[in-house]
Each structure stands twice: as C-alpha cells, then as structure tokens.
N, C-alpha and C positions, 0 to 999 in steps of 0.2 A: 289566497294567503301568500304573504311575502316570505321568501326564503333568503337567508343570508348566505350567499355562495362563498363568502370568504372562509367559512369553516371547512370547505372542501379543498382548498388550495394548499398543496404541500409546498414548502419552500425547499429548494434544492441548492446545493453548494458543493464545493470541492476543497480538498486540501492538496497541496502540492509541495514536494521536496524542493529545496533551494540549493542543495549541494549535490555532488556526485560522490560515488564510492567506487574505488578501483580495486581490482584483484579479488573479486568474489570467487571463492573456491568451493570445495565439496563439504565444508563444515561451516557452521555459523561462527562468526567472529564478533565478539561483544563490542569491539571498537568500530564496527562497520554498520551500525544501525542508522538508517536514513531517517532523519527527523521530518515528520509531516505535521504541519499545523492545520487542523481540520477546519479552522475559521468558524467555529460555532458562535452563534450570537443569541443572547448577550454574552459577552466575554466572561462574565462572572458566574454564569450558570454551569452546572454540571453537564458535560456532553451526554446527550441522549438522542440518538438518531438511528435511522436505518441505513446501514452501509450498503451501497449498491454494487460498486465495482472497484477493484484495485487494478490499475494499469501500470505496468513497469516497462520502461524503455531501456534496452540493454545495448551495449556496444562492445567492441573488441572481443567478440566471441572467439575463443582460442581455436587455432586452425588444426593442430595435431589431434587433439581430443576435443571435438566441438560439443559444447553443452547442448542437450536436447530438452532438458526439464529444469524448471526453476521452482524451488521450494521456498516459501516465505512463511514467516510468522510475524505477528504484529504485537508489540508490547507497549504498555502504558509507560514504562520506564526505560531510560536510555541504556541501562545495563542488560536489558532483555530477560527479566525475571517474572514479570506480571503480564501475562498475555490476554488479549481479547480475541486473537486468532492464532490457533496453534498450527503446526505444520500443514501446509496446503500446497499442493503441487499443480503446476500448469506446464503444458507443452510449450516450448519456445517456438514461435513462428519467426523464421529468419526473414530478413528484408528481401524484397524482390530484386532490387538493384544493388544492394549492399549486403552481401551474405554474412558479414561480421556484425551486422546490427540485428537485433531481435526484439520481440515484444512478447510479454507474458501477461495474460488477463486472468483475473479471478472474479467470478460472478458471485456475489454474496447477497443474501436476503435476510440479514440479521439485525436486530436492534442492539446497538452497542452503547454501553455507558462506560465512563471512566470512573473506576471504583475508588481510586486512591487520591485524586486531587482535583483541583478546579481548572487545570490547564486543558487545552484542547490539543495538546501535542501527543503524537504517538511515534513509535519507532519501528521501522520495517527492516527486518533481518532477512537476508537472502543467502541461499546456497544452491549450487548446481549439481547435477548428477555426475558430471565429468568435466575436466578442463577448467576454464576460468572465463570470467567476463567482467565488465564494468557496468554499474547501474547509473544511467544518465538521469532518469527522472521517475518519480513515483507520483501518481495521481490517485486520490481516493475520492469517489463521489458518494454523496449521501443525501438523504431527504428527511425532513422532520415536519411535524404539523406546525 
C-alpha cells in the first residue's frame, strides 16, 4: 500500500519583531507593545497554529537594580486588551560576555487562533521584576499542518 507522507509533514515558520522598545519597567505600558507578524499562510486565512517558543532578546539591563525576571503577555490588539497569552514569567539569562544583555525564553505548546480579525499580527507586552531594560527582538516560532 502506498502512503502519502505529505500528510505527516508539519510546516514551521516564525514571526519576528522589526522594531525595538526602550524603557521597559515594572508595569505594562500600552504604548510599548512590540508588533510581531506571524507570517501565516495563506495571508487571508485565520491564524490557527501551535505556538512553540517565544524568544526575547533584551539589552541595557539596568545596573543599580538589575532585572532578573521578564513577564510577558501577548495580545491580538495593539492596545493590549485581547490576549492569547496572559502573564507568563521567565528568568532572564544574562549574556556571558555582555552582562547588560539578556534573553528570556517561553516554551509554549498551545494551539492559538486569532479570534478578532484576519491579520497575523500580535503584540508582545513586557515588564520586569525590578529596574528596566530594552527589548531588542521578539521571535515567535510556530507549526501548523
């Protein structure tokens, strides 16, 4: 019997922010949501995929009161009111050679859909436990059948 192996292949892709946000503090700031286009295909389809990982590169970790935890939430809207990921915290790993750089990772295993529209854009909001930092880049990986 012949089996069509294509039905077992998952397509994988990523969305990545194209701007940076400075001055992330200990509370969410509605004006500092980082836009990430998830690059779902076809572009006219409602986003429905399994989100695997959120990777956030940080810089300018404050010296006096250095952040150790980064809490994120991800919203469908730019104003941060309709979430598909609510408050989730990660320990910040600081750079080995540059102590003011850091990375926060969030491992997810959830099927996400955009409930409100047909765009593939989401907005990542960040806050730290103490001090401040800048967000250099957000990458979200996903897979779909």
